[in-house]
N, C-alpha and C positions, 0 to 999 in steps of 0.2 A: 181898081183891082177887084172890087166887088162885082163889077159887070163881067169880068172874065169868068167868074164862077157860074155864070148863067150859060156860058158856052160849053156844050156837052163834050166836045172834043178836048178842050183845055182841061176840063174837070177829070175826064178819064185819064189823060196823060199825067196830070198832077197826082192823082190818087195811085195810079199804077207805079209811078216813080217812087212814091213813099213806101208802098208795100214791097216793091222790088228791092229798095234799099234795106228794108228790114230783113228781107230774105238773105241778102248778101251779108248782113251783120251776123245772122244766125250761122251761116256757113263759115264765116271767119271765126266765130266763137268755137265751132266744132274743130276747125283747124288748130286753133290755139290750144284746145284741150288735148288734141293728139300730140302736138309738139311738147306741151308741158308734161305729158305723161312720160316722155322719153328723157327729159332733163331733170325731173324731180321724182321723189319717191312717192308712189301711189299707195294710199292707205286702204282704199276700198275700190277694187278693180271693177266690181259689178256696177257700182253707182257711176263710175267714170264711163264705162261702156254705154250704159243707159243714157247718160247725158249727151254723149257724142252721137248716138243713134237718133235721139230725140231732136237734137239740133240739126242734123243732116236732113231728116225727114221733114221737119218743120220748115227748114230753109227751102227745100225743093217744093214743098206744098205751097209756100207763099210765092215762090217764083211762078208756079202755074196759075195761082190766083191773080198775080199781077199781069200775067199774059192775058188771062181772060178778061180782066177789067179793061186793059188797053184795047182789046179787040171788040169791046162792047157787049160781051157775053155776060150773063148774070151768074154763071157758076162760080165766079171768083169772089163775089160779094160776101157770101156767108162765111167762108173760111177766113177771109181777111178781116171781117168784122169780129169774129170769134177770137182770132189771134190778137187783135188790138184791144179787145176788152180784157183779155188775159194780161196783155202788156200793161194796161192801166193798174191792175192789181199788183203786178210785179213791181211797177215803179213805186207804188205805195210802200211795199216791203223794202225796197232799196232805200227809200227815204228814211224809213225807220231804222235801217241798218247804218245810217250815218253817211250816206253818199248822195247828198241833195242834188248836185249838178248832173249826175248820171240819171237820177230819178226824174228830174225836170226835163232832161233831153228825151228820155224814153217816153215819158208821159205826153210831151208835146207832139212827138211824132205819132203816137197812138191817137191822140185827140184829132190831129189833122187828118189822119186816115179815116177815122170814124166819121168825121165831118164830111169828107169827100164821098164816102160810100152812101151816107144818108142823103146828100144832095143829088147824087146820081140816081138813087132809087126814087126820090121825089120827082125828078125830071122825067124819068121813064114812065112813072105812073101817070103823070100829067099828060105826057105825050100819048100814052095808050088810051087814056080817058077820052081825049078829043079825036082820036083816030077813027 
């Protein structure tokens, strides 16, 4: 399995799949917030709208980052790295809030994505150095 992470194509597919999955989860969270706003009473409409807009923009941004990572472009690395570093902090607060399984799942996906991005960057730097 470790040898597969030396294969650049496998690594790009692996990382873009994780980042794309995170994007889909953000879009599903936005959909959940929209549906929930119709079936329950909303106390703070401004905050709800801001969360929905943030989730939609973040989801589409991560989808574009995943597309860039899969195609081998570097423009997807920085937004995906930033989003996953934020996800690590969010997973810590979810842990503190008493939801350890959700926190571990989110943290695991964030660490895997960060690991993949760092490995891709190291491989491309090594390739550029010897080219």
